[in-house]
N, C-alpha and C positions, 0 to 999 in steps of 0.2 A: 330714141326719138331722132337723133342726129344721123344723117345718112351721108353718102358720098357727095362732096361739093360739086356744083355744076362747073362746067368749063367756061372760060371767058371767050367772048368774041370782041376783039378790041376795036372793030371798025366803027368809027363815029361814036364811041362811047364817051360819056362823061366820066371824069376821074372821081373816085370816091375815097374819102378819108373816114376811117372808123376810129372814134375816139372813146377812150375808156379811162375812168378815174379809178385808182386803186389804193388800198392800204391793207397790207397783210392778207393778200388774196391768193396765196400760192395753191390753194386747193381748187380755185375756180378759174384763174386767168388763162391757163392752157386751153381749157374747153371753150372759153369765150373766143379766144383768138382763132383756134382751129375752125370754128363755125363760120368765120368770115374770110378765110383765106381765098375762097373762090370768087369773092366779089370785091374785096378791098384793094385799092391801089396804094393806100398808106394805112398803117395801123399805128395809132398814137396812144401811148399810155402816159397819163399824168399821175405820178405816184406821190403819195404823201409820206415819204421817208419810211417805207416798210421795213420791218425788222426781220422778215422771213425771206423766202426765195422768190418773191413776186417779180422783182426786177430782172433777175437772172433768167427766169422762165420766159418772161415777155421778150427779152432781147434775143434769146435763142430761137424764138419762133418768128423773129424778123420785125418785131415792133420797135418803133422809135420811142425811147423813154425819156421823159422829162421829170424833174423832181421839184416839188413845191410843198411847203408846209400847208396842212389842211386849213382852209379859210372858211369852210362852210360848204354844204352841198351845192347850193346855187352858185356861189362864187367860184368853186373849184371847177364846176362844169362849164361855166362861162369862159374860164381861162383855157380849158382844154379845147373848147370850140374855137377860140381865137388862134390857137397854135396850129390848127389843121391847115394843111397846104392847099386843099381843094375846097371849092364852094359847096359841092355836094358832100354832106356829112351825115354819117350814121352814128348815133350816140348809144352806147351800151354801158350797162353796169357790169362789173367783173363777174357777178354770179348769174349773168344772163348768156344766152346763146341763140343764134338764129337757126330756125329749122330749114329744111331743104326747100319747102314751098316758098317760104319768105325769101330765101336766097335767090330763087328764080324770079320772084317778083321784083327784087332789087335790081337784078340784071336787066329786066324789062325797063325799069325806070332809067337806068344808065343809058339805054338805047334811045329813050324818048322822054327826056326830062322836061315835063310840061308844067308841073306844079311846084310851089315853093315849099310845100310840106306834105309828107305822107304819113298816115297813121297805120297802125297794125295792132293786133291783139296780143296781149301778154298772157301766156299759159304758165300758171304758177305751180311749182312742185313743192309739196309740203310733206316732209318726213318720208320721201320716197314715192308719194302718190301725186299725180297731176290732178288739180282741182278744176272742175268744169263749171261750177255754179257759184252762187253767193256773190259777195262783193269782189271776189278775186277773178272773175271771168265774165265778160271778155277783157276787162281791165285795159281798155283801148288807150294807146299812147301815140303821140307824134314823136318819131325818132329819126326819121330820114328827112333832111331839110336842105334848103339852100341857106347856108349860114349867114348870108348877107341880109336876110329878112327875118331873123329870129334872135331870141335871147332866152336864157334860162331865167325863170322868175319863180315866185311862190314863197311860202314861209318854210324855212328850214325845219325839218329835213324833207319836206314834201315839195320837191322841185318839179317844175314842168316847163317844157319848151313852148314858148309863145311867139306869135308874130309881133314884130314891132310896128307893123301897119296892116290894114286889112288885106288878106290874101286867101286864095282858095286852096283846098287841100284834098287829097284823095286817099281812100283806104285801100291797103294792099292785102292780098291773100297771104296766109301763112302766119306763124306765131313767133314771138320772142319767147323762148323757154326760160323761165325764171326759177332757178333753184334756190328757193327762199330760205327755208329752215330745215335742218337735219334732225332737230329735237325740240321738244317742248321748252327745254331750258334755254335754247337759243332764242326762241320766240319771246319768252318772258324777259330775258336780258335786253332784247332790242326794244320791247315795249317800254321798259324803264328808261333806256337811253333816249329813244325818240320822243317820249313824252316830255322829258326834261328840255330837249332842244326846242320842241314845239312851244312849250310854255314860255321859255325865254324869248323866242322870236315874237310870239304874240304880245308878250309884256312890253317888249321894246317898241312895238307898233301902237301901243296904247289900247289894245284890245282888253275887253272885260268879260268876266264870267260871273256866275252866281250859284247859289245852292240849288236852284231849280235846274240849271243846266248840268250841274254835277250829277243829278239824279236822272233827269230826263234824257239827255243826249246819249249816254251809254246804253240805256234801255232801247232807245230808238235805233242805235247802231246795230244792236243784236237783232232786233225784229227785222230790220231792213236786210241784213245779210243772211239770216237763217231762214226767214219765212218769205219775205217779199222777193228776194233774189234767189230763192230756192236752194239755199245752202244745205238744207236737210237732205237733198239728193246726193250729196257727197258723203253721207253717212257720219260716222264718228268724227272724222277730221273736219267735216263741214260745221259740226257743232263746236269743236275746239277752236276753229278759226273765228267763228262768230263771237264766241266768249272773249277771245283775245282782242278782237276789234273793239268790243265794248270796254274791255279793261284798259286798252290804250286810250280810249276817249275819256274814261274816268280819271286816269292818271294825269292826262293833259289838263283837264279842267281843274282838278284838285291842286295841281302844282301852280297853275296860273292864279287860282284863288289865294293860295298861300302867299304868293308874291304880292298880290294886291293888298292883303292884310298887313304885310310887313311894313308898308310905307304909310299906313294910316296913322 
């Protein structure tokens, strides 16, 4: 999916910082950085004390690397945003990459920076196959922003870039390529991890669940992804993804319910 990167035209261009948070991402970070070499004026990696070769790979590819213990997805990404030298910032995860169409769209923005935020679709790769339907596409995200007008928010681990005051935004052509899971085991492990983080975050905010939600919400999540969002068109993997979305929802509500009962 990745092709040759476009050439820069430096005349009257805005300068762009690409920021990435990492932890043990040696398998992904090189691909991520390579995909933005043609558009970035600064590549900044905020690493959470990786034990593998993530930092060495990032530095060899020209990235500026900072180290900070992991504070949470929202907190870590806000810190990375604050470290960026330029106001125009593109935020990526280490397992993501920019395709050539999106790279050209970003160059157009640098030549004519009119909006405070730009959205784009995220194209998810699951076990080697790109998923075009279901809850995973178009998976629209705002990732290119004027950092003076945004902050990361949301309930960990589900972070989102939001405006701090009402602003207009524009959608860009092209995709963020997201290399999500290489195996079913990876997906199951992340479901367990993320559901624990979500339950803890919701519990701290005083959110409640109940037995009805434990039954209904996972069922609705499956129906929405597999039937209403046409996940069945992605075949077997579309079914597996819908089941895992339902499972994640079930685990989140079950763990939150357990926390509620523990303090009664």
